[in-house]
N, C-alpha and C positions, 0 to 999 in steps of 0.2 A: 906595423903599421899602417893605417889605411891612405891611400892618395889622396890629395886634397882635392882630384878631381872626380872622384867618387864621391864625395859629397854633393860637387855641383853638378853633375851628373841629374840626378832626378829630376831638382827646382829649374834645371834648363830643357829637359826635355816636358813637363808638363806645361813651360810658359809657352814652348815653342804649337804644342798639341791645342793650348786654348786660345793662340793667336789664329791657328786655322780656323778652328771652330767655330771661330768669332767671328770670322771673314765669311764661311760659308752662311751662318745665321744674317748675316747683314747682303749677301749676293740678292738681288732681285730679279726673279726673268722675264726676259720683253718677252711681247706677243708680235706676230706681224701685222701692220694694218691689214685688213680681209677685205678686197674686195669684191662683188659679186658677178659671177659669168659663166655661160654655160661651161660644163665640163669639156674635155678634152675627148678625145675618140676612146681611148681607155682608160679614162674618169680618172687619169691623174692630174696633180694641179700643176698647171701653169703661168708664168709672170706671162705679165701685162705690164706697160710703163704709159703713164700718164702723159699728153700735151707737154708737161714743165718737166718731165725728165724722172720724176720719181717712181722708182720700181716698187707696184705690190705685190703682193701673192693674189690667186684668181682660184677659185675652189666651184666646186657644183654650188648652186645658187641653193641645195636643199640644207645645207650646212650651214645658211646665214639667215638668222630668225628676223631682219626686219629689211625692206626693199628703200635705198634712195630714194625721197618722195619730194619732186620735182618743184613744191612749193615752196619747200624750205630756202628756197632760192632763187636767182630772175630766171625769169623764163629765156632757154636758149634755142636758136631756130634751128632746123633740120628739114630734112628732104619734105613737100610736100605744104610746107607754109606758104601761104599767099601773102605779099608785102606791100603797101602801097608806100609807095617812097613820090617824095615829091621834091624837087630840087627846083628851089628859088630863081624863075627869071627863063628856065626852060622848059617850059610844055613837051619839047617832044621828049624830052629825057622822065618828068613826072608821069607814072602809069601802074599798073598794076604789075608787078614781078612774083614767080614760084621757086622758089628750091628749090631745087632740079636733084635727079641721084646721087647724081656727087656731090650736093650737099653746095652747090656753087647758086651764084646770080648772075644770069646773063645781063650788064648793061651795054646799053648803046659809048662809044667810042672807047669804052675803056677794056671792054667783054668780060669773062669772071672774072667775078668778087668770092670770093670763101666768105659762107653764111652758115654753114653748122657748126654750131659749139659757140658761136655769138651771140650778143642781144642785141637789142635791136639798133641802140643806140652804138654800141661798138661795128656793127656793118654800116651806118652811115658815117662816121667820122674813118673807116677805110674809104669807102664812094669818095668820100672829099675829098681824101687826101691823093689818090690817083685824078680824081678829075683837075682838081689845081695845080697837081703838079703840070698840067698841059694844057686844057682845052679849057678850062671855066677860072675866073679871077676871083680869089675867096666864095667858092659855093656855100651857098645854105642849104641845110638837106635834114630830113627830116623822113625815118622810116618808122611806120607803124603795123601791125599788123591785122590785113585785112581778113585773115582766116586761120586759124589754127589748119596746123595738120590734119590728116581725117584718123579716127581710129578702126581696129580690124578684128572681127568678133569670129572666130571660129568652133568647129566642134558641134554639141550638143545644144545647134539653136535653130531655129526655124529658115530664117533666109540667112546663114553665113556670109560675110563678105566686107567691103571695105563701107564707112558712113561717117558723116561730115561730124566732125566732133563737138559739142555743147558745154560750156564752161559748166565745173562741180557736179558732171553726169556718175552716177555711180555703175558699179558693177551690172546693178537689177534694172537700170534705167537702161544702161546698153543690148542690155538682153531682150528688154520691151521692145527698143529701135528695129534687131533682129526678127523680128517674129514673135518672140517669146521661146522659151523651152524646148528643147522636141521631146516624145515620149520620153525616152530612156535619159534623158539629162540628170545628173545631180545639181541641187541647187543648193547644195550647202557652202560646196568653194566651189575653187576657178583657178586658171594660172595667169597673171599678167606675163608678157614679156614685156620689157621696159628699155629704152634705148639712153644714157642720161651721158652727157659728156663723153662720147666713145665708149661706153663699158656698156654691156650687156647684160640684165638682170632678171631673174626669173621668178617668179614664189607665187605660192596658192596663199589667195585672200576669199573674205567671206563677203556675201553677194552687198553689202553698206558699201566697199572701197570706193576710194573716188577715183575716175581713170584720170589719164592724162593723155594728151594730144598723142598721137604715137602711136599708143599702146593696144598691143596686140591680146585680148582676150580668147582665153580657152577652157569653152565648158567641157567638164569631165562628162564622162557616160555612168551612169548608174548601174552598178554589178548587180544589187540585192533589189 
């Protein structure tokens, strides 16, 4: 006589396998957020954290198809930006300021104020808070960008160096400002290095790509 357990074993095993396979079919793999940055010295991926604490995976720029475009968001201040700061009723504080290499703006009475990564409006609120805390009653402040930070161009151009940024300029126009292509320059693509919100990105772009303030353009040498 056959044990009742044997009659149930087959259906139970089939149900268990079906449940396991069903779970696999419904499983969805996750992908880490990828942020572009220069590869580490040994070429391995490294980890980086945004200012708000989110950790992302940073890989070599050649693996990521698209660079973050600064035009997609508000303009963020950085080293080299010249600012016109006006403090109503206080002409001794109202003047042109430059964001220094540490990303700071040095304001009389209150000292260095962090500017890098901020919008001009956010910087104005920070300055007003410091002045209002001790020196100026209900300060009214406006911050305007008097001149964008310069761009840099290197490689196979006639006059490599630092140049004032012109709004809306393309790589081709930047090359023209630098005296044109050198004799051995590749005119089909260049490399742009861009820092956006603390993340450094590198990408090869065509000549009609729009340059942003602070970009470093590198014109490749033509091998053939």
